[in-house]
C-alpha positions, 0 to 999 in steps of 0.5 A, spaced: 492 372 132 485 370 132 483 363 132 478 361 126 472 358 129 472 351 129 464 350 128 459 355 128 457 355 135 453 348 133 454 345 140 451 351 144 445 351 139 444 344 140 444 344 148 440 350 148 435 347 143 435 340 147 433 344 153 427 347 150 425 341 147 426 336 153 419 334 154 417 335 146 422 330 144 418 325 148 411 328 148 409 322 144 410 317 150 407 322 154 400 322 150 401 314 150 401 315 158 396 320 159 391 316 154 393 309 158 391 312 165 385 316 162 383 309 159 383 305 165 379 310 169 374 311 163 373 303 162 372 303 170 367 308 170 363 304 164 364 298 168 361 301 174 355 304 170 354 297 166 353 293 172 349 298 176 344 299 171 343 292 171 341 292 178 335 296 179 338 302 181 334 308 180 335 313 174 337 319 179 342 315 182 345 312 176 345 319 173 349 322 179 354 316 177 355 318 170 355 326 170 360 326 176 364 321 173 365 325 167 367 331 172 372 327 175 375 324 169 376 332 167 379 333 174 384 327 173 386 330 166 388 336 170 392 332 175 396 329 169 397 335 166 400 338 172 404 331 173 408 332 166 411 338 169 412 336 176 419 336 179 422 331 184 422 332 191 416 338 190 411 338 195 405 333 193 399 338 195 399 345 192 393 350 190 392 347 183 391 340 186 387 341 192 381 343 187 381 336 183 382 332 190 376 336 192 372 334 186 374 327 187 372 326 194 365 330 192 364 325 187 366 319 191 361 321 196 356 322 192 357 316 188 358 312 194 351 314 197 348 313 190 350 306 190 351 304 197 358 301 195 364 303 199 369 301 194 366 306 189 366 311 194 373 311 196 376 310 189 376 317 186 380 320 191 384 314 192 386 314 184 387 322 184 392 321 190 396 317 185 396 322 180 400 327 184 408 328 184 410 325 190 417 326 193 421 320 191 420 314 196 413 316 198 409 314 192 410 306 193 408 307 200 401 311 198 400 306 193 400 300 198 396 304 203 391 305 197 391 298 194 390 295 201 384 300 203 380 299 196 381 291 197 378 292 204 372 296 201 371 291 196 371 285 201 366 289 205 362 290 199 362 283 198 359 281 204 354 286 205 354 291 199 351 287 194 344 287 197 343 294 197 344 295 189 342 288 186 342 280 187 347 275 187 346 274 180 350 280 179 356 277 183 360 275 177 360 282 175 361 285 182 368 281 182 370 284 176 368 291 178 372 289 185 378 286 182 379 292 177 377 298 182 383 295 186 388 294 181 387 301 177 392 305 182 398 300 181 397 300 174 397 308 174 403 308 178 407 303 174 405 308 167 407 314 171 413 310 173 415 309 166 414 316 164 419 318 170 424 313 167 424 316 160 424 323 163 430 321 167 434 318 161 432 324 156 435 329 161 441 324 162 442 324 154 442 331 154 447 332 160 451 327 156 451 331 150 452 338 153 458 334 157 461 332 150 460 339 147 464 342 153 470 337 153 471 339 146 471 346 147 476 345 153 480 340 148 480 346 143 482 351 148 488 347 151 491 346 144 490 353 143 493 355 150 499 350 149 501 353 142 500 360 143 503 360 150 509 357 148 510 362 142 508 368 146 513 366 151 519 365 146 517 372 143 517 375 149 524 373 151 527 375 144 524 382 144 526 383 151 533 380 149 533 385 143 531 391 148 537 389 152 542 388 147 540 394 143 545 399 146 551 395 146 550 390 140 545 393 135 547 387 130 545 382 136 539 386 137 537 385 130 538 378 130 533 377 136 528 381 132 529 377 126 528 371 131 522 374 134 519 375 127 520 368 125 517 366 132 511 370 130 511 366 123 511 360 126 505 361 131 501 364 125 503 357 121 501 353 128 495 356 129 493 355 121 495 348 122 491 347 128 485 350 125 486 346 119 486 340 123 479 341 126 476 344 120 478 338 115 476 332 119 474 326 116 467 327 112 464 321 115 466 323 122 463 330 120 456 327 119 456 323 125 458 329 129 452 333 126 447 327 127 449 327 134 448 334 135 441 333 132 439 327 136 441 331 142 436 336 140 431 331 140 431 330 133 430 323 129 436 322 124 438 318 118 445 318 116 447 315 109 454 315 107 457 312 101 463 308 099 470 312 098 467 319 101 474 320 104 476 322 097 471 327 097 473 334 098 473 335 106 475 343 105 468 344 101 464 339 104 466 339 112 464 347 113 457 346 109 455 340 113 457 344 119 453 350 117 447 346 114 447 342 121 446 349 125 441 351 120 437 345 122 438 346 129 436 354 129 430 354 124 428 346 123 422 343 126 426 339 130 422 332 129 427 329 124 433 330 119 436 325 113 443 326 111 447 323 106 454 324 102 455 319 096 458 319 089 453 320 084 456 319 077 461 324 076 460 328 082 460 328 089 453 330 092 451 332 100 444 332 102 440 334 108 433 334 109 429 336 115 422 338 117 421 345 117 419 349 123 411 352 123 414 359 123 421 358 119 426 364 120 427 368 114 435 367 116 434 361 112 434 364 106 439 370 107 446 370 108 447 363 110 445 360 104 448 366 100 455 364 103 454 356 102 452 358 094 458 362 094 462 356 097 459 351 092 461 356 086 468 357 088 468 349 088 465 349 081 459 346 084 452 347 085 447 348 091 440 346 090 435 349 096 427 346 096 422 348 101 415 346 102 410 348 108 413 342 112 420 340 109 427 343 107 432 340 103 439 342 101 443 339 096 451 341 094 454 337 088 461 338 086 464 335 080 469 329 081 474 332 077 474 339 080 474 336 087 481 333 085 484 339 082 482 342 089 
């Protein structure tokens, strides 16, 4: 006998959707990281320009520092974009990174010749090297070497470079430039390290969700195997015995056939009981499981459960919770969701609200919602659906007296 589905494949949907939205789920943090690194570089460029402009540097030289700096910032943005999707243990250099590194080296050479400062000449290439997807264990060594080189260049500039561009009156500004130029690479590495930690945690969360879904499927498969295996073995023995007894003792063979039929009925009842046990889980657990699936897909979830929800009809609400969760995973925007179940006067009310996808699938208004509406009508309740451009809300209400009658 086929076993009714425990859930409409929600776990596999969550795993697949979570894989697609692994980066999107932490995209806000990535933009903070990118903005921080670009701000470090842009602020240092402004610091260079402001300091050099007060030292009597000629307009062509100053224009070289400004224009080349903007081009270098664009190349840094390209390297950061590639870093977002880099894979650990990948080669640090590739065709897509050679060009930005060439831009950084060319800008450093031009700015160094224009300003006469080693620290400005070395910094662009040194900073761009920090934005590569270095294999594990290499980045710290590269950062240490780069920081030492920039500190040495600053020391050389402090001994003789200032006279090339200004007077001793600008020494305070040059100290600030030197300190900031030396510290930006370690600050950049720290920001990217936090991003790597966040990605590792996000992947671990997704792996944990997949493992939980796999363990649940194995548990269901084990229960079905134990139940059906036992009954099928007994039925096979009874039928074999009936076949052997049929020529010599037809009455005994008939008894074995009746026993086999009873075993079939036991197997059917056992399967129904097994399916019922999974279908009629506590409603607070159903909502908690639904929230876990949505979170595994990268959504922010709020849950509200009223008092005495154990009195609500689980056979009505549990399938609806699973179906609406699946719909939110398939057709929702994946950013946020709110689930609630509580008694509202003389009725039980379940409601789920989530953000709508940019291009919602027409299936969300098709047979799925029609089935939920029929289920609500069978229970004497009502299904409410509301859709806007950026939000989808579904509410199911069932009268308390009808729920008690069921």
